[in-house]
PDB file with one MODEL, atoms N, CA, C and O in Angstrom:
MODEL        1
ATOM      1  N   MET A   1      -5.691-111.002 -75.931  1.00  0.00           N
ATOM      2  CA  MET A   1      -4.608-110.358 -76.107  1.00  0.00           C
ATOM      3  C   MET A   1      -5.559-108.680 -75.101  1.00  0.00           C
ATOM      4  O   MET A   1      -5.086-107.551 -75.229  1.00  0.00           O
ATOM      5  N   GLY A   2      -6.036-108.781 -74.775  1.00  0.00           N
ATOM      6  CA  GLY A   2      -6.820-107.980 -74.446  1.00  0.00           C
ATOM      7  C   GLY A   2      -6.022-107.992 -72.524  1.00  0.00           C
ATOM      8  O   GLY A   2      -6.057-106.973 -71.833  1.00  0.00           O
ATOM      9  N   ARG A   3      -5.547-109.000 -72.142  1.00  0.00           N
ATOM     10  CA  ARG A   3      -5.239-109.544 -70.786  1.00  0.00           C
ATOM     11  C   ARG A   3      -3.666-108.674 -70.688  1.00  0.00           C
ATOM     12  O   ARG A   3      -3.174-108.033 -69.759  1.00  0.00           O
ATOM     13  N   LEU A   4      -3.154-108.981 -72.097  1.00  0.00           N
ATOM     14  CA  LEU A   4      -1.548-108.364 -72.341  1.00  0.00           C
ATOM     15  C   LEU A   4      -1.406-106.582 -72.322  1.00  0.00           C
ATOM     16  O   LEU A   4      -0.410-105.859 -72.326  1.00  0.00           O
ATOM     17  N   ILE A   5      -2.796-106.289 -72.300  1.00  0.00           N
ATOM     18  CA  ILE A   5      -2.348-104.493 -72.880  1.00  0.00           C
ATOM     19  C   ILE A   5      -3.266-104.468 -71.190  1.00  0.00           C
ATOM     20  O   ILE A   5      -2.506-104.075 -70.305  1.00  0.00           O
ATOM     21  N   LYS A   6      -3.981-104.641 -70.933  1.00  0.00           N
ATOM     22  CA  LYS A   6      -4.623-104.342 -69.528  1.00  0.00           C
ATOM     23  C   LYS A   6      -3.095-104.551 -68.518  1.00  0.00           C
ATOM     24  O   LYS A   6      -2.818-103.425 -68.104  1.00  0.00           O
ATOM     25  N   TRP A   7      -2.219-105.413 -68.086  1.00  0.00           N
ATOM     26  CA  TRP A   7      -1.233-106.010 -67.438  1.00  0.00           C
ATOM     27  C   TRP A   7      -0.084-104.537 -67.874  1.00  0.00           C
ATOM     28  O   TRP A   7       0.340-103.624 -67.166  1.00  0.00           O
ATOM     29  N   LEU A   8       0.093-104.810 -69.113  1.00  0.00           N
ATOM     30  CA  LEU A   8       1.178-103.451 -69.118  1.00  0.00           C
ATOM     31  C   LEU A   8       0.833-101.947 -69.038  1.00  0.00           C
ATOM     32  O   LEU A   8       1.520-100.938 -69.196  1.00  0.00           O
ATOM     33  N   PHE A   9      -0.728-102.183 -68.678  1.00  0.00           N
ATOM     34  CA  PHE A   9      -1.491-100.680 -68.181  1.00  0.00           C
ATOM     35  C   PHE A   9      -0.749-100.774 -66.822  1.00  0.00           C
ATOM     36  O   PHE A   9       0.231-100.128 -66.450  1.00  0.00           O
ATOM     37  N   TYR A  10      -1.263-101.480 -66.342  1.00  0.00           N
ATOM     38  CA  TYR A  10      -0.954-101.743 -64.818  1.00  0.00           C
ATOM     39  C   TYR A  10       0.736-101.898 -64.773  1.00  0.00           C
ATOM     40  O   TYR A  10       1.131-101.972 -63.610  1.00  0.00           O
ATOM     41  N   LEU A  11       1.567-101.948 -65.547  1.00  0.00           N
ATOM     42  CA  LEU A  11       3.152-101.620 -65.119  1.00  0.00           C
ATOM     43  C   LEU A  11       3.851-100.453 -65.790  1.00  0.00           C
ATOM     44  O   LEU A  11       5.067-100.279 -65.720  1.00  0.00           O
ATOM     45  N   LEU A  12       3.114 -99.763 -66.363  1.00  0.00           N
ATOM     46  CA  LEU A  12       2.955 -98.454 -66.639  1.00  0.00           C
ATOM     47  C   LEU A  12       2.541 -97.469 -65.227  1.00  0.00           C
ATOM     48  O   LEU A  12       3.099 -96.605 -64.549  1.00  0.00           O
ATOM     49  N   VAL A  13       1.254 -98.154 -65.251  1.00  0.00           N
ATOM     50  CA  VAL A  13       0.751 -97.187 -64.095  1.00  0.00           C
ATOM     51  C   VAL A  13       2.101 -97.414 -62.525  1.00  0.00           C
ATOM     52  O   VAL A  13       2.632 -96.475 -61.930  1.00  0.00           O
ATOM     53  N   LEU A  14       2.301 -98.776 -62.264  1.00  0.00           N
ATOM     54  CA  LEU A  14       2.858 -98.747 -61.151  1.00  0.00           C
ATOM     55  C   LEU A  14       3.886 -98.153 -60.851  1.00  0.00           C
ATOM     56  O   LEU A  14       4.219 -97.485 -59.871  1.00  0.00           O
ATOM     57  N   CYS A  15       4.837 -98.729 -62.656  1.00  0.00           N
ATOM     58  CA  CYS A  15       6.210 -97.541 -62.899  1.00  0.00           C
ATOM     59  C   CYS A  15       6.309 -95.916 -62.466  1.00  0.00           C
ATOM     60  O   CYS A  15       7.093 -95.276 -61.766  1.00  0.00           O
ATOM     61  N   ALA A  16       5.088 -95.578 -63.260  1.00  0.00           N
ATOM     62  CA  ALA A  16       4.996 -94.181 -63.107  1.00  0.00           C
ATOM     63  C   ALA A  16       5.126 -93.773 -61.172  1.00  0.00           C
ATOM     64  O   ALA A  16       6.063 -93.250 -60.569  1.00  0.00           O
ATOM     65  N   LEU A  17       3.911 -94.223 -60.696  1.00  0.00           N
ATOM     66  CA  LEU A  17       3.869 -94.235 -59.408  1.00  0.00           C
ATOM     67  C   LEU A  17       5.271 -94.432 -58.317  1.00  0.00           C
ATOM     68  O   LEU A  17       5.449 -93.759 -57.302  1.00  0.00           O
ATOM     69  N   VAL A  18       6.065 -95.389 -58.760  1.00  0.00           N
ATOM     70  CA  VAL A  18       7.532 -95.600 -57.931  1.00  0.00           C
ATOM     71  C   VAL A  18       8.485 -94.335 -58.439  1.00  0.00           C
ATOM     72  O   VAL A  18       9.288 -93.790 -57.682  1.00  0.00           O
ATOM     73  N   LEU A  19       8.290 -93.949 -59.799  1.00  0.00           N
ATOM     74  CA  LEU A  19       9.148 -92.780 -60.179  1.00  0.00           C
ATOM     75  C   LEU A  19       8.926 -91.134 -59.424  1.00  0.00           C
ATOM     76  O   LEU A  19       9.836 -90.353 -59.142  1.00  0.00           O
ATOM     77  N   VAL A  20       7.186 -90.886 -59.181  1.00  0.00           N
ATOM     78  CA  VAL A  20       7.250 -90.230 -58.501  1.00  0.00           C
ATOM     79  C   VAL A  20       7.535 -90.404 -56.719  1.00  0.00           C
ATOM     80  O   VAL A  20       8.349 -89.848 -55.982  1.00  0.00           O
ATOM     81  N   ALA A  21       6.764 -91.149 -56.525  1.00  0.00           N
ATOM     82  CA  ALA A  21       7.525 -91.807 -54.856  1.00  0.00           C
ATOM     83  C   ALA A  21       9.358 -91.617 -54.616  1.00  0.00           C
ATOM     84  O   ALA A  21       9.922 -91.310 -53.566  1.00  0.00           O
ATOM     85  N   TYR A  22       9.990 -91.917 -55.961  1.00  0.00           N
ATOM     86  CA  TYR A  22      11.722 -91.770 -56.247  1.00  0.00           C
ATOM     87  C   TYR A  22      11.294 -90.101 -55.762  1.00  0.00           C
ATOM     88  O   TYR A  22      11.425 -89.948 -54.548  1.00  0.00           O
ATOM     89  N   VAL A  23      11.032 -89.423 -56.168  1.00  0.00           N
ATOM     90  CA  VAL A  23      10.922 -87.910 -56.623  1.00  0.00           C
ATOM     91  C   VAL A  23      10.497 -87.884 -55.197  1.00  0.00           C
ATOM     92  O   VAL A  23      10.265 -89.078 -55.008  1.00  0.00           O
ATOM     93  N   TYR A  24      10.316 -87.442 -54.380  1.00  0.00           N
ATOM     94  CA  TYR A  24       9.755 -87.051 -53.328  1.00  0.00           C
ATOM     95  C   TYR A  24      10.512 -87.784 -52.535  1.00  0.00           C
ATOM     96  O   TYR A  24      11.095 -87.037 -51.750  1.00  0.00           O
ATOM     97  N   VAL A  25      10.931 -89.523 -52.274  1.00  0.00           N
ATOM     98  CA  VAL A  25      11.964 -89.624 -51.389  1.00  0.00           C
ATOM     99  C   VAL A  25      13.254 -89.875 -51.460  1.00  0.00           C
ATOM    100  O   VAL A  25      13.943 -90.192 -50.490  1.00  0.00           O
ATOM    101  N   GLY A  26      13.826 -89.692 -53.106  1.00  0.00           N
ATOM    102  CA  GLY A  26      15.367 -89.204 -52.996  1.00  0.00           C
ATOM    103  C   GLY A  26      15.727 -88.802 -52.158  1.00  0.00           C
ATOM    104  O   GLY A  26      16.264 -89.539 -51.332  1.00  0.00           O
ATOM    105  N   PRO A  27      15.619 -87.447 -51.942  1.00  0.00           N
ATOM    106  CA  PRO A  27      16.353 -86.567 -51.255  1.00  0.00           C
ATOM    107  C   PRO A  27      16.941 -86.886 -50.181  1.00  0.00           C
ATOM    108  O   PRO A  27      18.041 -86.438 -49.858  1.00  0.00           O
ATOM    109  N   TYR A  28      16.171 -87.814 -49.415  1.00  0.00           N
ATOM    110  CA  TYR A  28      16.592 -88.414 -48.075  1.00  0.00           C
ATOM    111  C   TYR A  28      17.583 -89.221 -48.089  1.00  0.00           C
ATOM    112  O   TYR A  28      18.531 -89.060 -47.322  1.00  0.00           O
ATOM    113  N   PHE A  29      17.525 -90.206 -48.951  1.00  0.00           N
ATOM    114  CA  PHE A  29      18.618 -90.888 -49.206  1.00  0.00           C
ATOM    115  C   PHE A  29      20.117 -90.917 -50.203  1.00  0.00           C
ATOM    116  O   PHE A  29      20.900 -91.801 -50.550  1.00  0.00           O
ATOM    117  N   GLY A  30      19.998 -89.353 -50.437  1.00  0.00           N
ATOM    118  CA  GLY A  30      20.836 -89.083 -50.829  1.00  0.00           C
ATOM    119  C   GLY A  30      20.666 -88.311 -52.304  1.00  0.00           C
ATOM    120  O   GLY A  30      21.325 -87.383 -52.773  1.00  0.00           O
ATOM    121  N   ALA A  31      19.856 -88.837 -52.697  1.00  0.00           N
ATOM    122  CA  ALA A  31      19.571 -88.329 -54.557  1.00  0.00           C
ATOM    123  C   ALA A  31      19.694 -86.676 -54.426  1.00  0.00           C
ATOM    124  O   ALA A  31      19.263 -86.054 -53.456  1.00  0.00           O
ATOM    125  N   ASP A  32      20.320 -86.106 -55.508  1.00  0.00           N
ATOM    126  CA  ASP A  32      19.943 -84.860 -55.459  1.00  0.00           C
ATOM    127  C   ASP A  32      19.228 -84.483 -56.653  1.00  0.00           C
ATOM    128  O   ASP A  32      18.622 -85.534 -56.860  1.00  0.00           O
ATOM    129  N   PHE A  33      18.885 -83.703 -57.578  1.00  0.00           N
ATOM    130  CA  PHE A  33      18.126 -83.678 -58.235  1.00  0.00           C
ATOM    131  C   PHE A  33      17.991 -82.093 -58.489  1.00  0.00           C
ATOM    132  O   PHE A  33      17.150 -81.670 -59.282  1.00  0.00           O
ATOM    133  N   SER A  34      18.971 -81.119 -57.690  1.00  0.00           N
ATOM    134  CA  SER A  34      19.572 -79.663 -58.065  1.00  0.00           C
ATOM    135  C   SER A  34      19.522 -79.239 -59.381  1.00  0.00           C
ATOM    136  O   SER A  34      18.408 -78.715 -59.371  1.00  0.00           O
ATOM    137  N   PRO A  35      19.827 -79.134 -60.203  1.00  0.00           N
ATOM    138  CA  PRO A  35      20.656 -78.368 -61.308  1.00  0.00           C
ATOM    139  C   PRO A  35      21.440 -77.922 -60.305  1.00  0.00           C
ATOM    140  O   PRO A  35      21.158 -77.641 -59.141  1.00  0.00           O
ATOM    141  N   PRO A  36      23.320 -77.866 -61.397  1.00  0.00           N
ATOM    142  CA  PRO A  36      24.237 -77.277 -60.038  1.00  0.00           C
ATOM    143  C   PRO A  36      24.362 -75.615 -60.850  1.00  0.00           C
ATOM    144  O   PRO A  36      24.618 -75.311 -62.015  1.00  0.00           O
ATOM    145  N   GLN A  37      24.032 -74.727 -59.551  1.00  0.00           N
ATOM    146  CA  GLN A  37      24.768 -73.697 -59.665  1.00  0.00           C
ATOM    147  C   GLN A  37      25.521 -72.567 -59.729  1.00  0.00           C
ATOM    148  O   GLN A  37      25.573 -71.631 -58.931  1.00  0.00           O
ATOM    149  N   ASP A  38      26.184 -72.764 -60.900  1.00  0.00           N
ATOM    150  CA  ASP A  38      27.870 -72.338 -61.338  1.00  0.00           C
ATOM    151  C   ASP A  38      27.055 -71.816 -62.278  1.00  0.00           C
ATOM    152  O   ASP A  38      26.168 -72.199 -63.040  1.00  0.00           O
ATOM    153  N   GLU A  39      28.180 -69.858 -61.714  1.00  0.00           N
ATOM    154  CA  GLU A  39      27.635 -68.928 -62.918  1.00  0.00           C
ATOM    155  C   GLU A  39      28.974 -69.133 -64.422  1.00  0.00           C
ATOM    156  O   GLU A  39      30.187 -69.287 -64.560  1.00  0.00           O
ATOM    157  N   ILE A  40      28.031 -69.033 -65.059  1.00  0.00           N
ATOM    158  CA  ILE A  40      29.385 -69.319 -66.568  1.00  0.00           C
ATOM    159  C   ILE A  40      29.388 -67.500 -67.116  1.00  0.00           C
ATOM    160  O   ILE A  40      28.419 -66.786 -66.854  1.00  0.00           O
ATOM    161  N   ARG A  41      30.434 -67.041 -67.766  1.00  0.00           N
ATOM    162  CA  ARG A  41      30.943 -66.296 -68.925  1.00  0.00           C
ATOM    163  C   ARG A  41      31.149 -66.723 -69.643  1.00  0.00           C
ATOM    164  O   ARG A  41      31.425 -67.920 -69.725  1.00  0.00           O
ATOM    165  N   VAL A  42      31.105 -65.836 -70.600  1.00  0.00           N
ATOM    166  CA  VAL A  42      31.213 -66.423 -71.896  1.00  0.00           C
ATOM    167  C   VAL A  42      31.219 -65.077 -72.722  1.00  0.00           C
ATOM    168  O   VAL A  42      30.130 -64.611 -73.058  1.00  0.00           O
ATOM    169  N   PRO A  43      32.173 -64.547 -73.005  1.00  0.00           N
ATOM    170  CA  PRO A  43      32.501 -63.128 -74.106  1.00  0.00           C
ATOM    171  C   PRO A  43      31.777 -63.420 -75.423  1.00  0.00           C
ATOM    172  O   PRO A  43      32.104 -64.227 -76.293  1.00  0.00           O
ATOM    173  N   VAL A  44      30.773 -62.634 -75.390  1.00  0.00           N
ATOM    174  CA  VAL A  44      30.348 -62.503 -76.894  1.00  0.00           C
ATOM    175  C   VAL A  44      30.757 -61.248 -77.925  1.00  0.00           C
ATOM    176  O   VAL A  44      30.606 -60.121 -77.453  1.00  0.00           O
ATOM    177  N   GLN A  45      31.137 -61.327 -78.957  1.00  0.00           N
ATOM    178  CA  GLN A  45      31.396 -60.339 -79.652  1.00  0.00           C
ATOM    179  C   GLN A  45      30.281 -60.177 -81.476  1.00  0.00           C
ATOM    180  O   GLN A  45      30.450 -60.854 -82.490  1.00  0.00           O
ATOM    181  N   LEU A  46      29.385 -59.204 -81.274  1.00  0.00           N
ATOM    182  CA  LEU A  46      28.504 -59.247 -81.931  1.00  0.00           C
ATOM    183  C   LEU A  46      28.919 -58.187 -83.670  1.00  0.00           C
ATOM    184  O   LEU A  46      29.047 -56.963 -83.699  1.00  0.00           O
ATOM    185  N   ASP A  47      29.040 -59.111 -84.871  1.00  0.00           N
ATOM    186  CA  ASP A  47      28.918 -57.822 -85.201  1.00  0.00           C
ATOM    187  C   ASP A  47      27.869 -56.952 -86.398  1.00  0.00           C
ATOM    188  O   ASP A  47      27.229 -57.295 -87.392  1.00  0.00           O
ATOM    189  N   GLY A  48      28.198 -55.235 -85.422  1.00  0.00           N
ATOM    190  CA  GLY A  48      26.966 -54.269 -85.881  1.00  0.00           C
ATOM    191  C   GLY A  48      27.251 -54.484 -86.955  1.00  0.00           C
ATOM    192  O   GLY A  48      28.245 -55.192 -87.122  1.00  0.00           O
ATOM    193  N   LYS A  49      26.367 -53.874 -88.395  1.00  0.00           N
ATOM    194  CA  LYS A  49      27.094 -53.869 -89.097  1.00  0.00           C
ATOM    195  C   LYS A  49      25.845 -52.021 -89.798  1.00  0.00           C
ATOM    196  O   LYS A  49      26.193 -51.380 -90.790  1.00  0.00           O
TER     197      LYS A  49
ENDMDL
END
């Protein structure tokens, strides 16, 4: 059972490293992680009492 947990831990660490590498290298391959820069205006009516 300890072996299985150890391999799952190694797999988790490897997945985390791959994810971090993808975040840093992704923009070179066309992946854009920036949020959309659109301005949104919504009128709000407040009920003042």
